[in-house]
N, C-alpha and C positions, 0 to 999 in steps of 0.2 A: 689499722685494726682498732675497733672500738674497745673501750675499757669495760670492765665488769661492774655491774651495778652493785654498790655496797650499801645502799639504803635499805634498812630493814625496819618494818613496823611490827609491833607486838601488842596484842590485846592482853592487858595485865589483870583486869578485873571486870566482872559483869554483875550488875545488880538489876533490880526491877526498875530502876530509874534511868539506867544507861550503862555505858561501858567506858573503860579507860584505855587509851591507846598510847603506847610509848613510841615516840619518834625521836630516835637518838637519845638525848638527855632531857627531852621535854615530854611530860605526860599530860595528855589532854582528855577531858571528860567529853563524851559524846552523849548528851542527854536524849532520851527517846522523845521527850516533848519538843525538842528542836529538830530532830532527825527521825521522824516517825517511821520511815521505811525500814529501819532496823528493829523495830519493836517485836515483830513476829519471827525474826531470824533465829536460826539455830546457833548453837555455840560454834559448830564447824563453819557455818556461813560467816559469822562475825570474825572468827580468827583467821580466815583465809583472806588476808588483806595484802595488797601489793602497794609499794611506795616507789613508783617508777621515776618520779622527779621530786624535787624539794617541796613543791606545792601541789602535788597530785597524788591522791590515794584512790585505789580501785579495789572493790570487792567483787571478784569475778563470779562467784556463785550467786550473787544478788544482782549483778549488773548495775552496780552503783559506783559512780565517780564523784569524788568530792575534792574541793580545794582545801588544803590545810588551813588557809586563811578563813574559810567559811566555818570551820570548827572553832578557831580562836575567836572569831567575831561574828557569830550568827546574825546579830542585829543588822549587819551590813548586807546580808543576803536573805531578804525576807521571803523569797519564793519557796513554797512547799510543793512537793510532788503532787500532781493532779491525781495520781492513783490513790494516794493516801486520803485526799479530800473526797474522792468518790466513795471510798469505803465508809467514811463517816456518814455520808448522806444516803447511802444505799438503803432502800426499804427493807425492813425486817420481814422474814417469812413467818 
């Protein structure tokens, strides 16, 4: 019989620059400049985060999966969502 998942992630603060996520005893800043798909998210969408494994986070209301390592070291993960890039280059009406 599988054990119960005891990993819990908690959003502790949201600002115009990003949000802070508490993972156990570690608090990580997720800046919108590095993770632009969170910029337009609601508080409910940001706070609804799952931590199914030690290195995997999932925001079901946004359908966003992230490695914890990509938050700790975003410079090692230079790819940015194509959806965010398209929004930047979309012609204005």
